[in-house]
TISE-994612 format. One record per residue (C-alpha): residue number from 1; residue in one letter; y, x, z. Coordinates in pm, 1 decimal. Layout:
<nodes>
- nr,rest,Y,X,Z
- NUM,a,Y,X,Z
...
</nodes>
This chain:
<nodes>
- nr,rest,Y,X,Z
- 1,x,2442.0,6350.0,-2296.7
- 2,x,2460.8,6498.4,-1949.1
- 3,x,2697.5,6360.0,-1694.7
- 4,x,2949.0,6583.7,-1518.0
- 5,x,2898.8,6372.5,-1206.4
- 6,x,2620.1,6434.7,-956.4
- 7,x,2515.1,6089.5,-837.8
- 8,x,2259.8,6232.8,-594.2
- 9,x,2507.3,6440.4,-390.7
- 10,x,2828.6,6258.6,-483.7
- 11,x,2977.2,6581.5,-619.8
- 12,x,3268.4,6518.8,-857.8
- 13,x,3272.8,6142.5,-819.5
- 14,x,3632.0,6133.9,-694.7
- 15,x,3733.3,6266.0,-1038.5
- 16,x,3560.9,5983.5,-1225.2
- 17,x,3790.0,5799.4,-1465.2
- 18,x,3549.8,5597.8,-1679.0
- 19,x,3478.4,5241.8,-1561.0
- 20,x,3185.1,5221.1,-1804.3
- 21,x,3021.1,5518.3,-1628.6
- 22,x,3050.3,5337.4,-1294.7
- 23,x,2915.1,5015.5,-1447.3
- 24,x,2615.1,5208.7,-1578.7
- 25,x,2565.2,5364.1,-1233.3
- 26,x,2568.7,5015.9,-1075.8
- 27,x,2303.9,4909.9,-1329.3
- 28,x,2089.7,5214.3,-1244.1
- 29,x,2133.4,5154.8,-869.6
- 30,x,2281.3,5498.9,-807.2
- 31,x,2395.7,5627.5,-469.8
- 32,x,2758.8,5706.5,-386.4
- 33,x,2906.3,5409.6,-573.0
- 34,x,3168.8,5365.5,-300.4
- 35,x,3284.5,5721.1,-361.9
- 36,x,3296.0,5653.7,-735.6
- 37,x,3525.7,5352.3,-696.2
- 38,x,3764.3,5568.4,-492.6
- 39,x,3781.3,5797.3,-795.7
- 40,x,3843.7,5499.1,-1021.6
- 41,x,4121.6,5380.4,-789.3
- 42,x,4294.6,5716.1,-839.5
- 43,x,4256.7,5725.4,-1216.6
- 44,x,4241.4,5371.2,-1356.8
- 45,x,4471.1,5068.4,-1367.3
- 46,x,4425.4,4814.7,-1088.7
- 47,x,4298.5,4544.6,-1324.8
- 48,x,4013.2,4770.6,-1438.6
- 49,x,3910.5,4900.2,-1097.7
- 50,x,3939.1,4577.8,-896.4
- 51,x,3608.6,4417.4,-1008.3
- 52,x,3423.2,4740.7,-938.0
- 53,x,3575.8,4773.9,-590.6
- 54,x,3473.4,4415.2,-516.9
- 55,x,3120.4,4488.6,-634.5
- 56,x,3102.7,4801.7,-418.3
- 57,x,3221.8,4598.2,-117.7
- 58,x,2892.0,4409.2,-142.5
- 59,x,2666.5,4718.2,-144.6
- 60,x,2383.4,4722.0,110.9
- 61,x,2475.7,5071.8,238.8
- 62,x,2743.3,5030.6,507.7
- 63,x,2890.7,5376.8,445.7
- 64,x,2939.3,5304.2,76.3
- 65,x,3088.9,4963.5,161.3
- 66,x,3334.6,5149.4,383.8
- 67,x,3429.2,5372.6,91.4
- 68,x,3487.1,5061.2,-120.4
- 69,x,3738.5,4938.4,137.2
- 70,x,3896.2,5284.0,131.0
- 71,x,3926.9,5242.3,-246.7
- 72,x,4110.1,4912.5,-190.8
- 73,x,4351.6,5086.8,45.9
- 74,x,4399.3,5364.7,-208.1
- 75,x,4473.8,5109.0,-479.0
- 76,x,4732.5,4945.7,-251.8
- 77,x,4894.5,5283.6,-186.8
- 78,x,4911.3,5377.8,-553.7
- 79,x,5002.8,5040.1,-704.4
- 80,x,5203.2,4873.2,-429.2
- 81,x,4990.8,4561.5,-482.7
- 82,x,4634.3,4435.1,-506.9
- 83,x,4464.6,4163.5,-705.4
- 84,x,4422.0,3821.3,-541.8
- 85,x,4047.3,3886.7,-523.6
- 86,x,4096.2,4210.7,-329.9
- 87,x,4340.6,4043.6,-90.7
- 88,x,4080.1,3770.8,-34.4
- 89,x,3801.9,4024.1,26.1
- 90,x,4012.4,4212.5,281.2
- 91,x,4107.2,3890.8,456.1
- 92,x,3741.8,3779.9,465.4
- 93,x,3638.7,4110.5,624.1
- 94,x,3922.2,4085.9,873.9
- 95,x,4131.6,4331.3,1068.2
- 96,x,3941.4,4542.3,1316.7
- 97,x,3628.7,4609.8,1113.6
- 98,x,3549.2,4828.0,818.1
- 99,x,3858.6,4691.7,639.0
- 100,x,4106.3,4787.2,912.4
- 101,x,4242.2,5098.6,741.4
- 102,x,4263.6,4923.5,405.7
- 103,x,4453.5,4631.0,560.9
- 104,x,4685.2,4876.1,734.6
- 105,x,4746.7,5046.4,397.4
- 106,x,4829.1,4708.6,241.7
- 107,x,5073.1,4630.2,522.7
- 108,x,5236.2,4971.4,481.9
- 109,x,5253.1,5015.1,104.4
- 110,x,5280.1,4664.4,-39.9
- 111,x,5630.9,4516.3,-18.7
- 112,x,5650.9,4231.3,233.3
- 113,x,5773.4,3981.9,-27.7
- 114,x,5461.4,4051.7,-237.1
- 115,x,5211.2,3993.9,44.0
- 116,x,4999.9,3677.3,61.6
- 117,x,5066.4,3454.7,363.5
- 118,x,4781.6,3589.4,580.6
- 119,x,4898.4,3945.8,528.7
- 120,x,5257.8,3848.3,611.9
- 121,x,5126.1,3706.8,939.3
- 122,x,4928.9,4027.8,1007.3
- 123,x,5243.6,4230.1,929.1
- 124,x,5444.7,4022.3,1175.5
- 125,x,5180.4,4055.6,1449.6
- 126,x,5151.5,4432.1,1394.7
- 127,x,5529.0,4479.3,1393.7
- 128,x,5579.3,4284.4,1717.4
- 129,x,5283.8,4461.3,1882.4
- 130,x,5417.1,4802.8,1779.1
- 131,x,5766.9,4718.8,1904.9
- 132,x,5634.5,4599.2,2241.5
- 133,x,5412.1,4903.0,2272.9
- 134,x,5710.0,5129.5,2197.9
- 135,x,5919.2,4959.2,2464.8
- 136,x,5632.7,4989.2,2713.3
- 137,x,5587.6,5359.6,2644.8
- 138,x,5961.6,5430.6,2667.3
- 139,x,5985.9,5242.9,2998.0
- 140,x,5687.7,5438.6,3131.1
- 141,x,5866.0,5761.8,3032.1
- 142,x,6186.1,5652.2,3206.5
- 143,x,5997.5,5553.4,3521.2
- 144,x,5806.5,5881.9,3518.4
- 145,x,6129.6,6079.8,3478.1
- 146,x,6292.1,5885.4,3763.7
- 147,x,5990.8,5947.4,3987.1
- 148,x,5999.9,6318.6,3908.2
- 149,x,6374.7,6333.6,3982.8
- 150,x,6324.3,6163.9,4321.0
- 151,x,6043.9,6407.3,4408.0
- 152,x,6255.9,6707.7,4311.9
- 153,x,6546.8,6579.4,4520.0
- 154,x,6324.7,6535.5,4826.7
- 155,x,6194.2,6889.7,4799.5
</nodes>
């Protein structure tokens, strides 16, 4: 049986929908496993894909680990939730590293009431920071407009 997926180049792996195929690729030590779990996140239920995402998060290749975190963010977007193990893995990696985009996806697409405590805290910090930044930028615009008006009046 020939596979429709090219594990050497990664071609077609975002269309993968068979967890057993990914398990076999892990056993063979194939490349592009992070890309494959993104495909699983698109096509499989969260309960099936979660253990494979977690496994890909521990890959030695940093690029493929990054794709595994992207798969976690994709799962959050599509399901509006993650498994407790994925929440724990994202928290362990922390905001600001390779998990930043995945954590941001969780904060955006998972309802606040469904978030674990650490993520609720991150949501609160991000919301306050964004609000303060918005106020700062608006005040800078107002001050810039006032300065320009004074300059025009003097001319």
